[in-house]
C-alpha positions, 0 to 999 in steps of 0.5 A: 314555037311549041319547043320554045314554049316548052323551053320557056315554061320550062325555064319558068317551071325551074325558077318557080321549083328553084324560088320555092325550094330557096323559100322552103331552105330559108324558113328550114335554116330560120328555124334552126337558127332559132333553135340554135339561139334558143339553145345558145340562150340556155347555155349562157343562161346556165353558165351566168348562174354557174357563175353567181352561184360561184362566186356566192359559194365563195363570198361564204368561204371568206366570210367564214375564214374572215370570221375565223381570223375575226375570232382569233384576233378578239382572243388574242386580245383578250389573253393580251389584256389579261397579260396587261392586268398581271403586268400591272399587278406583278409591278405593284408587287415589284414595287412594294419590294422595291419599297422594303428594300429601301427601307433595309437600304435606308436601314442598314446604310450607316451600320456597315460600311466596311463588310468587304475591304478590297485592299489598303486604302479603298473604300469598302463596299455595302453588301445590301446596298451591291443585292439590292441593287443586283437584285432590282437591276435582274428584277426590272429586265426580268420583267420586260423580257418576260413580258417581252415574251408573252406578247410575242408567243400570244400573237405567234400562238394567235396567227398559228390558231388562224392559218390553221382555221382558214387551212381547214376551211379551205380544205373542207371546201377542197381548195388546197394552200401549200 
């Protein structure tokens, strides 16, 4: 019986030792797990702060870009308004010249109708009237083309300045556009 009691005592001691070791290992693993969770939470917090900081930087860059484009748009609008004023002034000068040409046409309308005779039986042209009509057509066509070209120039230069401004901001912030 003594051997049986020793075996039972050994098994009980072995069971108690195993249980104690199991419990101690559980505590140790629980502490490691708690440390890992704390470290993981700290890493997640750092990542979240990095994301917030990068989003804030991106917003600031975008605001500067928008401000640069808006400034160029305002400058182009100002130039367009100046152009409109210049066109109105030139139109007034043109209308004044048109009135003077109309007066010349009226003055010389009856005097020299056969200045340029083409041939027998054909009516001659009024030289002043032809010149006035030619000037009028050239002036109005030239004014239209010049106004269109000026508007295109203002728009194109404004776009170029806005693009250059955005590229400077992007290069300054380490962003490369091709």
